[in-house]
C-alpha positions as CSV (number, residue, x, y, z in Angstrom):
1,M,78.2,105.8,94.9
2,L,79.9,103.4,92.5
3,E,77.5,101.0,91.3
4,R,78.2,97.6,93.8
5,E,80.2,94.0,92.3
6,T,78.4,91.8,94.5
7,S,75.3,90.3,96.3
8,M,77.8,89.4,99.4
9,D,79.1,93.0,100.2
10,Y,79.5,92.1,103.8
11,W,79.7,89.1,105.6
12,L,81.3,88.4,109.3
13,T,81.7,85.1,111.0
14,Q,82.5,85.4,114.5
15,F,84.6,82.9,116.5
16,I,84.2,81.8,120.2
17,T,87.3,80.2,122.3
18,S,86.9,77.4,124.7
19,D,89.1,76.5,127.3
20,V,91.2,80.1,127.0
21,M,94.2,80.1,127.5
22,E,96.1,84.2,128.6
23,S,99.4,83.2,126.9
24,L,97.7,81.9,123.4
25,P,96.6,84.9,121.2
26,Q,92.9,84.1,120.1
27,L,90.9,84.9,116.7
28,C,87.5,86.8,117.3
29,L,86.0,87.3,113.9
30,I,86.7,87.9,110.2
31,G,84.6,89.6,107.7
32,H,84.5,91.3,104.9
33,E,82.9,94.9,103.3
34,V,82.4,96.7,99.8
35,Q,82.7,100.2,101.1
36,D,82.1,103.3,97.9
37,D,81.3,105.9,100.4
38,Q,83.4,108.9,100.4
39,A,82.2,109.5,104.5
40,Y,83.6,105.8,105.2
41,R,85.9,107.2,107.9
42,R,86.7,104.7,110.9
43,N,89.0,104.6,114.0
44,C,90.1,101.8,116.6
45,L,86.8,102.4,118.7
46,F,84.4,101.3,115.8
47,R,84.2,97.4,115.2
48,S,85.2,96.0,118.8
49,R,83.1,94.2,121.5
50,F,86.6,93.8,123.6
51,K,88.4,96.3,125.3
52,E,92.4,95.2,123.1
53,Y,92.6,94.1,120.0
54,H,94.2,93.5,117.2
55,T,93.1,94.1,113.3
56,I,94.4,92.9,110.2
57,Q,92.6,94.5,107.4
58,L,93.7,93.3,104.1
59,T,92.3,95.1,100.4
60,I,91.4,92.6,97.5
61,S,91.1,95.5,95.6
62,G,90.0,98.9,94.7
63,E,92.4,101.2,97.3
64,G,91.9,102.7,100.8
65,V,93.9,105.5,103.0
66,F,94.9,104.9,106.4
67,K,96.6,107.1,108.7
68,D,98.9,107.2,112.2
69,Q,101.2,109.3,114.4
70,N,103.8,108.9,111.1
71,G,101.9,110.0,107.8
72,T,99.0,109.4,105.4
73,Y,99.0,105.8,103.2
74,K,97.5,104.4,100.1
75,V,96.6,100.8,100.5
76,P,96.1,99.2,97.5
77,A,94.9,95.8,96.5
78,N,96.7,92.3,98.0
79,H,98.6,95.0,101.0
80,A,97.0,95.6,104.4
81,F,97.2,97.9,107.5
82,I,97.4,96.6,111.1
83,L,95.6,98.3,114.0
84,R,96.2,98.0,117.6
85,S,92.9,99.0,119.6
86,T,96.0,101.7,121.5
87,D,96.6,103.4,118.6
88,L,93.7,106.3,119.2
89,E,95.5,108.1,116.8
90,V,95.1,105.8,113.9
91,E,92.2,106.1,110.4
92,Y,91.0,104.5,107.7
93,W,89.2,105.7,104.7
94,Y,87.7,105.5,101.7
95,P,89.6,108.3,99.3
96,E,88.1,110.8,98.2
97,N,89.4,110.2,94.3
98,G,88.1,107.3,94.6
99,T,87.8,105.3,91.2
100,E,86.2,102.0,92.4
101,P,84.6,99.8,95.2
102,W,87.2,99.0,98.3
103,K,86.5,95.9,98.3
104,F,88.2,94.5,102.2
105,I,88.4,91.5,104.4
106,F,89.4,92.0,107.6
107,V,90.1,90.2,110.9
108,E,90.5,91.0,114.3
109,F,91.9,88.8,117.3
110,R,93.4,89.4,121.0
111,G,95.5,88.0,123.9
112,G,99.1,85.9,124.0
113,N,101.9,87.8,122.9
114,S,100.2,89.7,120.3
115,R,100.4,93.5,121.6
116,A,104.8,92.5,120.9
117,I,104.9,91.0,118.5
118,L,102.4,93.7,116.5
119,A,104.8,96.1,118.1
120,E,108.3,95.0,117.2
121,L,106.6,94.7,113.3
122,L,105.2,98.6,113.3
123,E,108.3,99.5,115.2
124,K,110.8,98.2,112.4
125,H,108.4,97.5,109.1
126,G,105.7,100.5,109.6
127,P,102.1,99.8,109.2
128,I,101.8,98.4,105.9
129,F,102.6,95.0,104.7
130,E,102.5,93.2,101.2
131,L,100.8,90.0,101.5
132,P,99.4,87.1,98.9
133,P,96.5,86.4,97.3
134,T,96.2,83.1,99.4
135,L,96.0,84.5,102.8
136,E,92.3,86.1,100.9
137,R,91.9,83.0,99.9
138,E,92.3,81.3,103.3
139,L,90.4,83.8,105.4
140,T,87.3,83.4,102.3
141,K,86.9,80.0,103.2
142,Y,84.9,81.5,106.4
143,R,81.9,83.4,104.8
144,K,79.8,80.3,104.6
145,F,80.4,80.7,108.9
146,G,78.8,84.6,107.8
147,G,76.4,85.8,110.6
148,S,77.0,82.7,112.9
149,S,79.8,81.6,115.8
150,V,82.5,79.3,115.4
151,Q,83.6,77.4,118.0
152,L,87.2,77.0,119.2
153,G,89.3,75.2,121.2
154,A,92.2,77.4,122.2
155,L,95.0,75.7,120.7
156,R,92.8,76.0,116.8
157,S,91.8,79.8,118.0
158,A,95.8,80.6,118.4
159,E,97.0,78.6,115.3
160,L,95.0,80.8,113.4
161,V,96.4,84.2,114.2
162,F,99.8,82.6,114.7
163,E,99.2,81.8,110.2
164,L,98.8,85.7,110.3
165,Y,101.8,86.3,111.4
166,K,103.5,84.0,109.3
167,Y,102.2,86.0,106.5
168,L,103.5,89.4,108.0
169,V,107.0,87.8,109.1
170,A,107.1,86.5,105.5
171,A,106.5,89.8,103.5
172,T,108.6,91.5,106.2
173,S,111.2,88.6,104.5
174,K,110.4,89.1,100.9
175,K,110.9,92.9,101.7
176,K,114.2,92.5,102.6
177,K,115.1,90.2,99.8
178,D,113.7,93.1,97.0
179,L,115.1,95.7,98.3
180,P,117.9,97.0,95.8
181,N,115.4,95.4,92.9
182,V,112.6,96.9,94.1
183,L,111.5,99.3,96.9
184,L,114.7,100.9,95.8
185,Q,114.2,101.3,92.2
186,R,110.7,102.0,92.7
187,A,111.5,105.1,95.1
188,M,114.5,106.2,92.5
189,T,111.8,106.3,89.5
190,Y,109.5,108.1,91.9
191,V,111.6,110.8,92.1
192,S,112.8,110.8,88.5
193,N,109.0,111.2,87.2
194,N,108.2,113.9,90.1
195,I,110.8,115.8,90.8
196,T,109.2,119.0,89.3
197,K,106.4,117.9,92.4
198,R,107.4,119.5,96.1
199,F,107.7,116.4,98.3
200,N,110.5,115.3,100.7
201,A,111.1,112.4,102.4
202,T,108.6,111.8,104.4
203,D,106.6,111.9,101.7
204,L,108.4,109.5,99.7
205,A,107.9,106.9,102.3
206,K,104.1,107.3,102.4
207,E,103.9,106.5,98.1
208,M,106.4,103.1,99.0
209,M,103.7,102.8,101.6
210,V,106.8,102.5,104.3
211,C,108.4,104.4,107.3
212,R,110.5,106.6,106.8
213,E,112.8,105.0,109.0
214,H,112.6,101.8,107.1
215,L,113.2,103.9,103.9
216,T,116.0,106.1,105.4
217,R,118.1,102.4,105.8
218,V,117.7,101.6,102.6
219,F,119.2,104.2,101.1
220,S,121.6,104.5,103.4
221,S,122.6,101.3,103.2
222,E,122.3,101.1,99.7
223,L,123.9,104.1,98.4
224,Q,125.0,105.5,101.8
225,I,122.5,108.7,101.2
226,T,119.1,109.8,103.2
227,P,116.4,109.8,100.7
228,N,116.4,113.9,101.5
229,K,119.6,114.3,100.3
230,Y,118.9,112.0,96.5
231,I,116.1,113.7,96.4
232,V,118.3,117.3,96.1
233,K,121.0,115.6,94.6
234,E,118.0,114.3,92.0
235,R,117.0,118.4,91.5
236,I,120.6,120.0,91.0
237,L,121.3,117.7,88.3
238,M,118.3,118.6,86.3
239,A,118.4,121.9,87.2
240,C,122.0,121.5,85.1
241,H,120.7,120.0,82.4
242,L,118.4,123.0,82.4
243,L,120.7,125.3,82.0
244,K,122.5,123.8,79.5
245,N,119.8,122.6,77.0
246,T,117.5,125.1,77.4
247,K,117.2,129.3,77.6
248,L,115.1,128.9,80.6
249,G,115.7,131.5,83.3
250,N,116.2,130.6,86.9
251,K,113.2,131.4,88.5
252,E,111.2,129.2,85.6
253,I,114.5,126.2,86.1
254,S,113.6,125.9,89.9
255,T,110.3,126.0,89.5
256,R,111.0,122.7,87.4
257,V,112.8,121.2,89.7
258,G,109.8,121.9,92.6
259,I,112.2,124.6,94.4
260,D,109.4,127.4,94.8
261,S,111.9,129.5,96.1
262,Q,114.7,130.7,94.1
263,V,117.1,131.9,96.5
264,H,116.5,128.5,98.1
265,F,117.7,127.5,94.5
266,T,120.5,129.6,94.5
267,R,121.6,128.5,97.4
268,T,121.5,124.5,96.9
269,F,123.3,124.9,93.8
270,K,125.9,126.5,94.9
271,K,126.6,124.1,98.3
272,L,126.0,121.3,95.6
273,I,128.0,122.1,92.8
274,G,130.1,124.9,94.4
275,M,129.3,127.6,91.7
276,T,125.9,129.9,91.3
277,P,123.3,129.1,88.6
278,R,124.3,131.6,86.3
279,Q,128.1,130.8,86.7
280,F,127.4,126.9,85.9
281,K,125.4,128.1,82.1
282,Q,128.2,130.1,81.1
283,S,131.3,127.8,82.0
284,G,129.9,125.1,84.1
285,T,130.6,120.8,83.3
286,S,127.8,118.9,84.3
287,P,129.0,117.3,87.5
288,V,129.0,113.4,88.3
289,F,128.1,112.6,91.8
290,D,129.7,109.4,93.5
């Protein structure tokens, strides 16, 4: 294991809501952990004393891994995942190649319209959200109550949960505002820097920590092309460059642009360029895609 950073690796504050109103959400607990054990692996059944609950887990430093039915995602600092007790296939863990402890803070809540709100957020934006450092500071205030229970009225309990909703919704607004400058550019840079590797749109979405559907909407809106078609186009453009500027053969070029099958490379190349790689090398000119 890695060396611990603090003596306060774990603390947990429970909240008891008095005069419960079923129409309002209830804050259940706030806790903090530091994990560096590669055997650490959890799912939705691990933590709660309630039959149905929801968790937001925010990484403070280090990195965790989160997996749902759509894929596996990295959870670095200032990013959080949403976990619902009904998501039985969801897991999260400390990565095998972790280089520093995974420090995180988690919030558990239940009731009210939480199920509908989180379902809509997950459907539209995926399970990973980038949240500001101010949320960590707000939640860490409850460390002083660690090991004890805090009594809350129904309205105050709901108010604290609504604050969490505000952070999540603000994160989705930031995503929308920054799409052309941030998400799209990050995705395009990743494709360019990793053109020799085998990956598709699903893999790219995981690297960007968004769901594939969301990434597809961004590419279609901004570039009028799907992520998969964009990846293929970039591979073939690199192949054109190598054909014209090196003495490499088709087999090595196809490997260098992330296409293992030479037959598939030739077929894809001809479909996009209108001639075989050999014909292009002899007489073709580099294409300009719209």
